[in-house]
TORSE-60645 format. One record per residue: x, y, z of N, C-alpha, C, O in turn; residue in three letters. Coordinates in steps of 0.02 Angstrom, whole numbers, padded with zeros to 5 digits, always signed. Atoms other than C-alpha are relative to their C-alpha. Layout:
XYZXYZXYZXYZALA;...
***
This chain:
-00071+00018-00001+05229+03035+05412+00036+00035+00063+00029+00095+00076MET;-00034-00024-00063+05334+03054+05573+00064+00042-00018+00107+00021-00057LYS;-00059-00043+00011+05459+03195+05572+00037+00007+00064+00010-00008+00117THR;-00033-00021-00057+05596+03246+05690+00014+00074+00002+00036+00102-00049THR;-00013-00073-00004+05610+03426+05753+00069+00015-00010+00114-00021+00012PRO;-00068-00026+00014+05757+03526+05695-00003+00073+00015-00041+00110-00016LEU;+00002-00070-00021+05794+03690+05780+00047+00043-00043+00102+00022-00061SER;-00045-00044+00034+05865+03838+05687+00035+00046+00048+00068+00093+00026CYS;-00035-00039-00052+05929+03913+05850+00070-00032+00005+00084-00073+00049ALA;-00069+00030+00007+06108+03873+05802+00047+00057-00017+00033+00097-00061TYR;-00051-00049+00017+06264+03982+05804+00060-00036-00024+00100-00057+00017ASP;-00054+00044+00028+06387+03895+05686+00067+00036+00009+00071+00097+00003PRO;-00066-00029+00003+06574+03922+05707+00016+00026-00073-00008-00001-00122PRO;-00020-00032+00064+06652+04032+05568+00026-00050-00047+00016-00044-00107ALA;-00037+00045+00046+06750+03887+05502-00039-00063-00007-00010-00114-00026ASP;+00038+00066-00002+06610+03756+05511+00012-00039-00067+00026-00099-00065LEU;-00012+00032+00068+06628+03720+05318+00061+00011-00034+00069-00001-00094LEU;-00069-00019+00033+06807+03777+05293+00026-00058-00042+00026-00116-00019ALA;-00030+00049+00042+06885+03683+05149-00045-00043-00040-00025-00084-00081GLY;+00044+00044+00035+06724+03610+05090-00033+00037-00060-00037+00099-00060ARG;+00035-00023+00057+06633+03631+04922-00069-00021+00003-00084-00081+00007VAL;+00073+00015-00007+06444+03649+04928-00035+00023-00064-00026+00079-00088VAL;+00043-00018+00062+06327+03645+04776-00069+00013+00024-00100-00030+00055LEU;+00066-00015-00018+06164+03737+04804-00046+00015-00053-00032+00063-00089VAL;+00049-00015+00051+06016+03733+04688-00049+00050+00019-00060+00058+00079THR;+00040-00056-00014+05895+03875+04678+00033+00054+00037+00002+00087+00079GLY;-00039-00045-00036+06031+03986+04735-00009+00070-00016+00024+00111+00015ALA;+00012-00065+00020+05966+04142+04653-00043+00040+00043-00037+00101+00042GLY;+00042-00037-00045+05835+04189+04780-00027-00042+00058-00014-00102+00062ARG;+00036+00046-00049+05733+04134+04932+00046-00038+00045+00100-00015+00064GLY;-00037+00036-00048+05793+04000+05041+00065-00029-00033+00112-00041+00004LEU;-00058+00018+00032+05921+03940+04913+00059+00050+00005+00117+00034+00020GLY;-00048-00061-00010+06009+04108+04914+00024+00005+00075+00084+00013+00088ARG;-00017-00006-00071+06006+04113+05105+00050-00057+00016+00103-00045+00046ALA;-00045+00060-00014+06083+03938+05115+00069+00005-00030+00119-00017-00002VAL;-00062-00006+00039+06215+03980+04988+00047+00051+00040+00106+00041+00050ALA;-00037-00054-00041+06264+04142+05089+00022-00028+00062+00079-00014+00081LEU;-00020+00027-00066+06267+04048+05253+00052-00047-00008+00096-00048+00035ALA;-00057+00044+00013+06379+03914+05181+00063+00036-00011+00115+00019+00016CYS;-00062-00036+00016+06499+04040+05112+00029+00036+00064+00089+00037+00077ALA;-00023-00032-00063+06502+04138+05280+00030-00049+00049+00066-00030+00095ALA;-00029+00051-00045+06545+03970+05363+00065-00033-00033+00087-00085-00010SER;-00060+00014+00024+06698+03951+05255-00002-00045-00061+00051-00065-00085GLY;+00001+00044+00060+06637+03845+05108+00008+00038-00063-00008+00097-00067ALA;+00001-00025+00072+06668+03873+04922-00066-00023-00029-00077-00083-00032THR;+00067+00015+00027+06491+03878+04845-00007+00003-00070+00009+00052-00103VAL;+00022+00001+00071+06435+03822+04675-00074+00017-00003-00115-00018+00027ALA;+00070-00029+00000+06273+03922+04637-00031-00027-00065-00009-00015-00121LEU;+00036+00026+00058+06150+03831+04528-00074+00030-00002-00113+00028+00046LEU;+00071-00028+00007+05990+03917+04461-00014+00009-00073+00028+00002-00118GLY;+00022-00014+00070+05886+03957+04311+00016+00070-00028+00026+00082-00087ARG;-00004-00069+00022+05907+04143+04312+00069+00028+00014+00089+00036+00072ASN;-00071-00021-00011+06086+04207+04280+00005+00061+00035+00054+00069+00072ALA;-00005-00065-00032+06053+04379+04341-00010-00007+00075+00023+00029+00113ASP;+00006+00017-00073+05996+04312+04512+00058-00030+00026+00081-00015+00082ARG;-00063+00036-00022+06144+04201+04522+00054+00052+00007+00094+00049+00054LEU;-00056-00049-00006+06257+04348+04490-00010+00042+00061+00039+00060+00094THR;+00013-00034-00060+06173+04441+04626+00023-00032+00063+00049+00002+00108ASP;-00021+00039-00054+06207+04302+04748+00077-00010+00002+00106-00012+00056THR;-00069+00002+00008+06384+04283+04683+00036+00067+00027+00086+00065+00064TYR;-00024-00064-00022+06416+04470+04712-00005+00010+00078+00039+00038+00111ASP;+00011-00007-00076+06342+04460+04892+00054-00040+00036+00081-00018+00086ALA;-00052+00041-00034+06462+04321+04937+00067+00028-00001+00103+00026+00049ILE;-00061-00032+00006+06608+04408+04871+00007+00065+00042+00059+00077+00074VAL;+00001-00059-00039+06560+04573+04952+00006-00011+00074+00029+00032+00111ALA;-00005+00017-00071+06550+04485+05117+00060-00035+00023+00067-00056+00081ALA;-00063+00027-00016+06725+04416+05103+00001-00073-00003+00046-00105+00025GLY;+00000+00073+00007+06678+04240+05059+00043-00024-00060+00061+00016-00103GLY;-00045+00028+00054+06780+04127+04945-00040+00004-00063-00101-00007-00062ARG;+00028-00012+00067+06746+04159+04761-00044-00064-00021-00018-00119-00031GLU;+00042+00057+00024+06596+04050+04709+00001-00011-00070+00032+00027-00108PRO;+00013+00011+00074+06550+03976+04543-00075+00004-00008-00114-00018+00033ALA;+00075-00007+00021+06383+04019+04457-00013-00035-00059+00020-00024-00109ALA;+00016+00047+00049+06301+03889+04351-00070+00009-00021-00114-00017+00013ILE;+00070-00005+00024+06144+03937+04253-00023-00066-00030+00011-00092-00075PRO;+00022+00062+00029+06038+03777+04219-00074-00003+00016-00093+00009+00073LEU;+00071+00007-00009+05854+03752+04200-00020-00076+00013-00018-00119-00031ASP;+00014+00069-00019+05802+03597+04294-00064-00033-00036-00076-00093-00034LEU;+00056+00022+00033+05644+03587+04194+00017-00029-00072-00025-00059-00105ALA;-00020+00028+00067+05737+03541+04035+00065-00036-00002+00082-00066-00053THR;-00065+00033-00001+05904+03473+04088-00010-00079+00006-00055-00105+00039ALA;-00001+00071+00000+05942+03290+04060+00062-00033+00032+00103+00003+00060GLY;-00055+00036-00028+06067+03158+04118+00066+00030-00021+00109+00040+00021ASP;-00063-00024+00025+06205+03227+04008+00015+00065+00030+00073+00076+00048ARG;-00015-00067-00028+06188+03404+04075+00017-00008+00075+00063+00026+00099GLU;-00013+00012-00071+06184+03344+04257+00072-00032+00011+00110-00012+00055PHE;-00068+00028-00004+06340+03232+04228+00052+00050-00011+00101+00054+00026ASP;-00050-00054+00014+06432+03377+04149+00002+00045+00056+00058+00062+00075THR;-00004-00047-00053+06385+03492+04287+00041-00026+00062+00080+00010+00093LEU;-00036+00030-00060+06450+03377+04422+00071-00003-00016+00111+00014+00028ALA;-00070+00000+00020+06612+03353+04330+00031+00063-00005+00090+00068+00013GLN;-00030-00071+00003+06638+03539+04299+00009+00026+00070+00061+00055+00083LEU;-00010-00023-00069+06613+03579+04483+00061-00031+00029+00100+00005+00061VAL;-00056+00034-00031+06742+03450+04534+00061+00023-00036+00113+00030-00004VAL;-00058-00020+00036+06861+03505+04398+00022+00070+00015+00082+00083+00020ARG;-00014-00068-00014+06848+03689+04434+00010+00016+00073+00047+00063+00087ASP;-00004-00014-00072+06834+03684+04627+00038-00052+00034+00053-00044+00093LEU;-00043+00049-00029+06934+03529+04657-00032-00060+00039+00001-00110+00055GLY;+00033+00050-00041+06804+03428+04752-00074+00016+00006-00095+00068-00018ARG;+00066-00014-00013+06623+03413+04803-00020-00038+00067-00015-00099+00072LEU;+00012+00027-00065+06571+03388+04983-00073-00001+00020-00095-00040+00062ASP;+00073-00003-00023+06388+03434+04994-00040+00027-00062-00017+00067-00103ALA;+00048-00022+00047+06236+03455+04883-00063+00017+00037-00089-00025+00075LEU;+00063-00023-00030+06084+03556+04941-00050+00018-00049-00040+00064-00089VAL;+00053-00015+00045+05926+03554+04847-00054+00049+00026-00097+00034+00067HIS;+00054-00056-00018+05825+03716+04864-00041+00023-00053-00088+00061-00041CYS;+00040-00017+00059+05760+03736+04689-00071-00022+00005-00083-00074+00036ALA;+00073+00017-00007+05571+03729+04675-00037+00023-00059-00021+00076-00086VAL;+00046-00022+00047+05435+03733+04543-00069+00001+00034-00090-00051+00060HIS;+00060-00003-00039+05270+03796+04615-00050+00043-00046-00031+00094-00075PHE;+00052-00034+00028+05106+03849+04539-00057+00017+00051-00065-00018+00100LYS;+00053-00017-00046+04958+03936+04624-00042-00059+00024-00052-00105-00015PRO;+00038+00057-00026+04854+03818+04732-00066-00004-00036-00096+00047-00053LEU;+00061+00009+00034+04704+03737+04650-00025-00072+00016+00016-00114+00033ALA;+00026+00064-00010+04588+03588+04672+00029-00052-00049+00047-00034-00105PRO;-00028+00049+00048+04650+03422+04597-00037+00004-00066-00004-00002-00118LEU;+00040+00004+00060+04506+03432+04470+00024+00052-00048+00011+00044-00107ALA;-00023-00055+00041+04585+03590+04401+00076-00002-00018+00102+00043-00051ASP;-00073+00008+00015+04767+03525+04391+00009-00045-00061-00018-00100-00063GLN;-00008+00035+00062+04820+03468+04220+00058-00049+00003+00100-00046+00047SER;-00061+00048+00004+04940+03324+04170+00061+00036-00007+00112+00018+00024LEU;-00061-00044+00012+05062+03457+04112+00020+00027+00068+00079+00022+00086GLU;-00019-00024-00064+05057+03535+04284+00035-00049+00041+00086-00034+00072ASP;-00029+00056-00039+05095+03369+04366+00067-00016-00022+00114-00021+00018TRP;-00066+00020+00028+05235+03323+04249+00052+00051+00017+00108+00034+00036LEU;-00049-00056-00015+05318+03494+04274+00021-00001+00069+00081+00005+00083ALA;-00017+00005-00070+05307+03480+04461+00041-00061+00020+00088-00056+00058SER;-00034+00061-00011+05365+03301+04466+00077+00007-00025+00125-00014+00007LEU;-00069-00005+00031+05514+03343+04354+00043+00045+00040+00099+00025+00054ARG;-00041-00050-00034+05580+03495+04447+00007-00016+00077+00061-00007+00106VAL;+00000+00014-00073+05535+03444+04625+00023-00067+00022+00041-00075+00081ASN;-00013+00072-00017+05573+03256+04621+00054-00029-00046+00108-00049-00024LEU;-00039+00034+00049+05648+03191+04459+00069+00034-00006+00120-00001-00008ALA;-00063-00036+00008+05784+03327+04440+00045-00008+00062+00105-00017+00055ALA;-00041+00012-00057+05842+03312+04623+00030-00066-00003+00090-00072+00010PRO;-00023+00066+00010+05859+03128+04593+00062-00002-00051+00117-00026-00034PHE;-00047+00003+00052+05956+03149+04430+00063+00037+00019+00117+00010+00008ALA;-00055-00034-00021+06070+03279+04498+00041-00035+00052+00102-00039+00048LEU;-00036+00033-00049+06110+03184+04650+00035-00060-00026+00093-00072-00008THR;-00031+00058+00028+06144+03026+04554+00069+00023-00034+00120-00011-00028ARG;-00064-00019+00033+06274+03126+04451+00051+00019+00052+00111+00014+00038ALA;-00049-00030-00047+06353+03198+04610+00025-00054+00050+00079-00047+00079CYS;-00018+00048-00051+06354+03041+04720+00072-00028-00003+00105-00036+00049VAL;-00068+00026+00004+06519+02972+04652+00053+00047+00031+00101+00026+00063PRO;-00046-00050-00027+06606+03133+04699-00010+00012+00074+00038+00018+00111PHE;+00015-00006-00068+06517+03156+04865+00027-00059+00041+00045-00048+00099LEU;-00024+00055-00033+06573+02979+04913+00072+00009+00017+00096-00022+00064ALA;-00074-00009-00009+06756+03038+04903+00012+00045+00058+00065+00045+00088ARG;-00009-00050-00058+06725+03171+05035+00006-00034+00063-00027-00085+00071SER;+00005+00026-00064+06764+03134+05212-00066-00003+00034-00082-00047+00074PRO;+00070-00005-00029+06588+03186+05256-00047+00028-00057-00071+00084-00052ASP;+00041-00020+00052+06489+03195+05096-00073-00006+00021-00094-00052+00056GLY;+00073-00005-00023+06307+03244+05116-00046+00030-00054-00027+00078-00089VAL;+00053-00030+00042+06150+03277+05014-00057+00020+00045-00079-00018+00088THR;+00060-00022-00035+06009+03381+05084-00056+00021-00049-00047+00065-00090VAL;+00056-00013+00039+05838+03381+05004-00046+00046+00041-00054+00037+00101PHE;+00050-00037-00031+05711+03517+05040-00070-00025-00017-00091-00025-00075THR;+00070+00020+00009+05537+03452+05064-00047+00061+00017-00026+00119+00013SER;+00052-00051-00013+05379+03549+05112-00053-00024+00049-00067-00084+00049GLU;+00045+00021-00051+05253+03545+05253-00054-00045-00021-00068-00094+00014THR;+00055+00037+00026+05111+03478+05148+00020-00068-00032-00023-00108-00050HIS;-00022+00067+00018+05218+03333+05091-00005-00051+00056-00011-00111+00045ALA;-00001+00045-00061+05217+03265+05268-00069+00008+00036-00088-00035+00076VAL;+00068-00012-00033+05045+03340+05320-00047+00022-00061-00060+00081-00071HIS;+00038-00015+00063+04938+03329+05160-00062+00041+00016-00095+00032+00067PRO;+00062-00042-00009+04797+03457+05138-00024+00018-00068+00013+00014-00117ALA;+00036-00014+00064+04672+03509+05002+00039+00059-00039+00067+00105-00010ALA;-00026-00049+00048+04737+03609+04854+00073-00002-00017+00096+00031-00064TYR;-00072-00002+00009+04922+03568+04869+00018-00055-00054+00073-00053-00080TRP;-00005+00046+00060+04906+03427+04741+00068-00024-00024+00104-00060+00011GLY;-00062+00021+00034+05053+03402+04622+00063+00012+00043+00106-00031+00051ALA;-00058-00024-00039+05175+03504+04731+00009-00046+00062+00065-00069+00075PHE;-00012+00039-00057+05143+03405+04889+00014-00071-00020+00053-00103+00016ALA;-00013+00071+00020+05143+03235+04799+00075-00005-00023+00111-00051-00005VAL;-00070+00001+00025+05310+03277+04711+00046+00006+00055+00094-00033+00057ALA;-00047-00003-00056+05394+03336+04872-00006-00058+00048+00042-00074+00084LYS;+00007+00062-00044+05324+03183+04967+00047-00057-00016+00064-00100+00024SER;-00051+00054+00022+05442+03075+04863+00067+00011+00021+00108-00035+00015GLY;-00070-00007-00022+05595+03151+04932+00025-00037+00057+00084-00057+00060LEU;-00020+00039-00058+05592+03063+05098+00014-00070-00016+00065-00094+00008ALA;-00018+00064+00019+05583+02890+05023+00063-00007-00041+00103-00053-00034PRO;-00060-00005+00042+05712+02942+04895+00060-00002+00045+00103-00045+00036LEU;-00055-00004-00045+05834+02992+05036+00012-00065+00037+00068-00089+00043ALA;-00009+00060-00036+05796+02834+05137+00027-00061-00044+00065-00103-00020ALA;-00022+00052+00047+05824+02720+04986+00082+00008-00012+00121-00039-00012ILE;-00071-00013+00020+05991+02804+04945+00043-00015+00063+00096-00046+00060TRP;-00039+00015-00065+06048+02797+05128+00004-00075+00009+00055-00099+00033ALA;-00005+00070-00012+06006+02612+05132+00050-00028-00050+00090-00072-00033ASP;-00045+00028+00049+06101+02580+04972+00073+00019+00017+00121-00012-00007GLU;-00066-00021-00014+06246+02672+05045+00021-00022+00071+00071+00002+00098SER;-00004+00026-00069+06233+02580+05213+00069-00028+00015+00093-00021+00071GLU;-00061+00037-00010+06396+02484+05191+00055+00047+00029+00088+00030+00078LYS;-00049-00048-00028+06509+02637+05218-00028+00064+00024+00008+00105+00052ASP;+00036-00058-00026+06378+02770+05259+00023+00064-00041+00013+00120-00018GLY;-00020-00061+00038+06449+02886+05123-00030+00000-00070-00026-00051-00105LYS;+00009-00060-00043+06379+03000+05075-00061-00012+00042-00092-00065+00039PRO;+00058+00007-00039+06242+03034+05199-00058+00044-00034-00044+00089-00074ARG;+00057-00032+00032+06065+03095+05152-00049+00021+00053-00062-00013+00103PHE;+00048-00031-00049+05941+03210+05241-00055+00033-00039-00045+00051-00097HIS;+00058-00034+00021+05771+03285+05211-00019+00056+00053-00027+00042+00112VAL;+00019-00053-00050+05728+03457+05288-00070+00025-00027-00081+00033-00087ILE;+00067-00024+00010+05547+03516+05297+00002+00071+00033-00002+00076+00095VAL;-00009-00065-00027+05564+03707+05317-00060+00030+00038-00050+00067+00086PRO;+00059-00034-00033+05385+03755+05367-00007+00069-00030+00026+00086-00078GLY;+00013-00069+00027+05320+03933+05339+00065+00042+00005+00099+00042+00056PRO;-00058-00041+00003+05458+04050+05288-00011+00056-00056-00042+00044-00108VAL;+00013-00062+00046+05458+04225+05201+00039-00004-00059+00092+00027-00065ALA;-00035+00006+00062+05507+04171+05029-00047+00022-00058-00106+00030-00044THR;+00041-00016+00056+05441+04218+04855-00058-00053-00008-00116-00034-00020PRO;+00049+00051+00004+05349+04049+04849-00053+00011+00051-00112+00005+00035MET;+00052-00012-00050+05262+04087+05010-00050+00055-00019-00110+00049-00006ARG;+00039-00050+00022+05200+04246+04936-00044-00020-00053-00094+00014-00062GLY;+00048+00025+00045+05119+04147+04798-00056-00041+00031-00114-00037+00013GLN;+00046+00051-00028+05039+04015+04907-00044+00039+00053-00102+00020+00062SER;+00043-00037-00051+04978+04141+05043+00005+00073-00013+00033+00108+00029HIS;-00009-00070+00019+04967+04311+04957-00022+00051+00050+00003+00107+00051PRO;+00024-00054-00049+04873+04397+05099+00031-00007+00069+00009+00026+00116GLY;-00035+00010-00066+04987+04340+05241+00048+00055+00017+00082+00084-00026GLU;-00049-00053-00025+05086+04461+05349+00069-00028-00002+00087-00065+00043ALA;-00066+00032+00005+05259+04416+05294+00049+00013+00055+00094-00027+00069ARG;-00035-00022-00056+05335+04510+05438-00005-00054+00058+00040-00059+00100ALA;+00009+00049-00058+05270+04372+05555+00036-00065-00012+00040-00106+00033SER;-00028+00063+00014+05361+04233+05468+00078-00001+00011+00109+00053+00008LEU;-00067+00006-00001+05538+04166+05493+00031+00022-00064+00001+00013-00117PRO;-00038-00015+00061+05669+04232+05369+00034-00057-00030+00045-00107+00004THR;-00038+00057+00031+05759+04121+05248+00068+00000+00037+00095-00054+00049PRO;-00068-00002-00032+05921+04179+05335-00002-00039+00072+00048-00068+00094GLU;+00006+00030-00065+05855+04112+05505-00004-00077-00014+00028-00115+00021ALA;+00002+00069+00009+05810+03943+05432+00061-00028-00033+00069-00089-00033LEU;-00063+00022+00030+05978+03932+05341+00045-00030+00054+00084-00075+00039ALA;-00041+00024-00054+06059+03901+05509-00015-00076+00010+00031-00116+00021ARG;+00012+00071-00006+05966+03735+05521+00036-00044-00049+00061-00097-00034ALA;-00038+00035+00057+06040+03683+05353+00072-00011+00020+00101-00065+00011TYR;-00070+00004-00021+06214+03727+05427+00006-00062+00049+00051-00104+00042LEU;-00002+00053-00056+06178+03609+05577+00004-00067-00036+00043-00110-00016ARG;+00007+00066+00030+06134+03465+05458+00066-00010-00045+00092-00066-00050VAL;-00064+00007+00043+06287+03500+05343+00066-00009+00045+00117-00037+00023LEU;-00053+00007-00043+06403+03507+05488+00006-00066+00036-00035-00110+00022GLY;-00006+00063-00033+06464+03367+05602-00059-00024+00038-00069-00085+00043PRO;+00060+00023-00038+06304+03365+05705-00043-00035-00046-00078-00080-00021GLU;+00041+00032+00046+06217+03309+05549+00005-00075+00001-00043-00110-00016GLY;-00015+00073+00000+06294+03134+05569-00051-00032+00051-00066-00092+00044LYS;+00040+00034-00051+06179+03104+05720-00074+00007-00011-00114-00011+00033THR;+00072-00020+00005+06011+03159+05643-00039-00054-00042-00099-00048-00050LEU;+00045+00048+00041+05960+03006+05534-00019+00023-00063-00002+00078-00083GLY;+00025-00011+00069+05878+02999+05367-00071+00020-00002-00094+00039-00055THR;+00070-00020+00001+05700+03036+05420-00011+00076-00008+00035+00114+00005GLY;+00012-00069+00009+05620+03203+05382+00014+00041+00061-00006+00023+00116PRO;-00014-00046-00056+05681+03345+05490-00040+00061-00010-00030+00096-00060LEU;+00047-00056+00007+05547+03478+05520+00023+00056+00044+00025+00049+00106GLU;-00026-00055-00038+05613+03646+05570-00050+00027+00047-00107+00042+00028ILE;+00041-00027-00051+05542+03707+05730+00018+00073+00011+00074+00085+00033ALA;-00018-00067-00009+05534+03898+05735-00033+00031+00061-00022+00090+00075THR;
***
């Protein structure tokens, strides 16, 4: 699959996202936390979504301590949530924060690498649900509100092996590979007015907890930090994102 390079060498203005409301999934740790903090530092009010309430509280406290606008914290397990929960979530964000301008999918379900022969049906269903079906369902719930924004945007987070398949990545790579056509279909269906816009980011190697699972012996100090990659997300969320198209954007570090 062809990708477009996306640089994280970006110095966003302090008011890049001023007045905007951004919902970030997987906001309790790793890349999701870094993106949430970066959005808050750029002026956004952030709705934090994650499975672990304590981790969300830590992100919430970090935003407040840094002088950001008070966020909202929403514990929700994507592995069990259904249409009703997603619809309610979207409505609550708009009710409590007044609007919704962006949705950034960073939540992930990952199990240690294994040959396809050793991956069970349950493994595949869990990966497909959290990594593909839940992002679809949450986006579907949010699109009517995003379409009201002057520049509504949804960003899906894919993975290197979704665009460059390799042995042992199995269910995870296949689930993540569905995000690019999902974004393209949604963009095509929104072509009439171009609202909201849809993007897919492929982060590449990054020092996150998931990377520690997939590459346990790797020297983490040699990897880009989630905070560095979060700048690329800001580029896509801001006005420059309008010029980037809907194809996968692979972060060049």
